[in-house]
N, C-alpha and C positions, 0 to 999 in steps of 0.2 A: 179605304175603309169607310171614309165619310160618304162616298157615293153609295156603297152597299147599305149603310145605315139609313140613308135618306130615301132609298128606294125599296126597303125591305118589304113593305106592305104589298107593293106591286109584284115583287118576286114571289112572294108566298101565294098571291092570287093566281099568278101564272102557273106555278107548279101544281097547285091544287086543282086547277081546271082540267089540265091534261088534254084538251082538244086542240091546242095550238102547237104547230111544229116548233122544234127547238132550233131549226135552221131556216135559212131563207134561200136555199138552193134553187127552188123553182123561180123565184123572182130574179135571182142572179142570172140564171140561164136565159130568162126572157129578155133581159136588157143587154146581154152580151154582144149581140150583133151591132147594136148601136154604139156601144163603147169601143169596140174594135174598129168600127168604121169611122169613128169621129175624126181620127187623124187623117184618114184617107180622104174624107170629104171636106177637110178644112179649106182647101183652095179651089173647090169646085164652085165657081161663081154662077155657072149656067148649067142647064141640063146637058148640053153638048160636052162641056168640060167634064162633067161627072161620068158621062158615057165613055169618053176618051180615056179616063184614068181607071176605068173598071176592067 
């Protein structure tokens, strides 16, 4: 409740504007390949190593 009370002005401004999306699905989809690949690329020290693990 404290968080809501302290950010109430921003929430009202956001809802009154109406031009901003309520979700961030586009941003999530854009970074997904990097997040999924992060574990795969962890031990790829060289380009050859990355190619071998691909």
